C-alpha positions in Angstrom: 6.7 13.5 -12.5 5.8 10.9 -9.9 6.4 7.6 -11.6 6.1 5.8 -8.3 2.4 6.6 -8.1 -0.1 4.4 -9.9 -3.2 6.2 -11.0 -6.9 5.2 -11.1 -9.4 7.3 -12.9 -12.6 8.1 -11.2 -15.5 7.9 -13.6 -19.3 8.6 -13.4 -20.9 5.5 -14.9 -23.9 7.4 -16.0 -22.0 10.0 -17.9 -22.5 9.6 -21.7 -18.7 9.4 -22.2 -18.0 7.0 -19.3 -16.9 4.1 -21.6 -14.8 6.4 -23.7 -13.1 7.7 -20.6 -12.3 4.2 -19.6 -10.6 3.6 -22.9 -8.6 6.9 -22.4 -7.7 5.6 -18.9 -6.2 2.5 -20.3 -4.3 4.3 -23.1 -2.9 6.9 -20.7 -1.2 4.2 -18.6 -3.5 4.6 -15.6 -4.0 1.4 -13.6 -7.7 1.2 -13.0 -11.1 2.7 -12.4 -12.5 4.2 -9.2 -16.2 4.1 -8.6 -18.0 6.0 -5.9 -21.7 5.1 -5.7 -22.6 7.5 -2.9 -21.0 10.6 -4.5 -22.1 9.8 -8.0 -25.5 8.5 -7.0 -25.7 5.1 -8.7 -26.3 1.5 -7.7 -23.4 -0.9 -8.2 -25.8 -3.5 -9.6 -27.1 -1.2 -12.4 -23.9 -0.6 -14.3 -23.0 -3.8 -16.1 -21.8 -1.8 -19.2 -19.0 -0.4 -17.0 -18.0 -3.8 -15.7 -18.1 -5.2 -19.3 -15.8 -2.5 -20.5 -13.5 -3.0 -17.6 -13.4 -6.7 -18.5 -12.6 -5.8 -22.1 -9.8 -3.4 -21.1 -8.4 -5.6 -18.2 -8.8 -2.8 -15.7 -9.3 -3.4 -12.0 -12.0 -1.4 -10.1 -11.7 0.3 -6.7 -15.3 0.7 -5.4 -16.4 2.6 -2.4 -18.1 -0.1 -0.2 -18.9 1.6 3.0 -22.6 1.9 3.8 -24.1 2.0 7.3 -27.3 0.2 6.1 -25.4 -2.4 4.0 -26.7 -1.3 0.6 -23.3 -1.4 -1.2 -22.3 -4.6 0.5 -25.5 -6.3 -0.7 -25.1 -5.0 -4.2 -21.5 -6.2 -4.4 -22.6 -9.7 -3.1 -24.9 -9.7 -6.1 -22.5 -8.3 -8.7 -19.1 -9.9 -8.0 -20.0 -13.6 -8.9 -20.8 -12.4 -12.4 -17.3 -10.9 -12.9 -14.8 -13.4 -11.5 -12.3 -12.3 -14.1 -12.3 -8.7 -12.9 -10.3 -7.4 -10.0 -12.4 -5.7 -7.3 -10.7 -3.6 -4.6 -13.4 -2.8 -2.1 -12.5 0.5 -0.5 -13.1 0.8 3.2 -13.7 -3.0 3.5 -17.5 -2.5 3.8 -17.1 -0.1 6.8 -20.4 -0.4 8.6 -20.7 -4.1 8.0 -17.7 -5.8 6.6 -19.0 -9.4 7.0 -20.6 -9.8 3.5 -17.4 -8.5 1.9 -15.1 -10.7 4.0 -17.1 -13.7 2.7 -16.7 -12.4 -0.8 -12.9 -12.0 -0.4 -12.6 -15.5 1.1 -14.7 -17.1 -1.7 -13.4 -15.1 -4.8 -9.8 -14.7 -5.5 -10.4 -11.5 -7.5 -11.8 -9.6 -4.4 -9.6 -7.5 -2.1 -10.6 -5.5 0.9 -8.9 -2.1 1.2 -8.9 -0.8 4.8 -8.7 3.0 4.6 -10.8 5.0 7.0 -11.2 1.9 9.2 -10.2 2.0 12.8 -7.5 -0.2 14.2 -9.8 -2.8 15.7 -11.8 -3.0 12.4 -8.6 -3.5 10.4 -7.5 -6.3 12.7 -10.9 -8.0 12.4 -10.8 -7.7 8.6 -7.3 -9.1 8.3 -8.0 -12.0 10.7 -11.4 -12.8 9.1 -10.5 -12.4 5.4 -6.8 -13.4 5.6 -3.9 -11.1 4.9 -3.7 -12.3 1.3 -7.0 -10.6 0.7 -6.4 -7.2 2.3 -4.8 -4.0 1.0 -3.5 -1.0 2.9 -4.9 2.3 1.8 -4.9 5.8 3.1 -7.8 7.5 1.3 -5.7 10.7 1.2 -6.5 13.5 1.3 -9.6 12.6 3.2 -7.5 10.6 5.8 -4.0 11.5 6.8 -1.5 8.9 5.7 0.2 9.1 9.1 -3.1 8.3 10.9 -3.7 5.3 8.7 -0.1 4.0 9.1 -0.6 4.3 12.9 -3.9 2.3 12.6 -2.0 -0.4 10.8 0.0 -1.2 14.0 -2.3 -4.1 14.9 0.0 -6.7 16.4 0.7 -8.7 13.2 0.9 -12.4 13.5 4.1 -12.3 11.4 6.1 -10.0 9.2 4.9 -11.8 6.0 1.2 -10.9 6.7 2.1 -7.3 7.3 4.1 -7.1 4.1 1.2 -8.7 2.1 -1.3 -6.1 3.3 1.1 -3.1 3.2 2.4 -3.5 -0.4 2.8 -7.1 -1.8 -0.9 -7.7 -2.5 -1.2 -4.3 -4.4 2.0 -5.1 -6.3 0.6 -8.5 -7.3 -2.8 -7.1 -8.3 -1.3 -4.2 -10.3 1.6 -6.3 -11.7 4.3 -4.1 -10.4 7.5 -4.8 -8.4 7.1 -4.9 -4.7 
């Protein structure tokens, strides 16, 4: 019904059928896997079986990366170097402490920072620090209103090209769709 939307399946990596669900995700035409360590109570560095299956299936991951005490950020710093052939979209750009994830995005071409739920000044800092080619717009709807996030994206862009990369071109490139 909504062919313009690209779906990601949220899976629980500890569920016995997690890897089977990942295969179903690929077969159904969905575009990736969403992981939420806080909601599903897991550590990112304890699920190599999920990343290996993602590698086998060629599916990108969106991973919740916001943690006030930096737990998810530290785990991602440990995990990402082992999977340079997987695409990681780090939701909320490490809200709480984006610095470790900015370094990851600058060092690894397979890491992208998604800025939903971030405030305008945080978005500007992430874009300036990581580079527009490493940042992706997101709304986190229904938890955030799309209109609010669009307003927060008015950050005084250096140029139109940077804004277009963040708003849609990076996502189109990552997901291999037309921009």
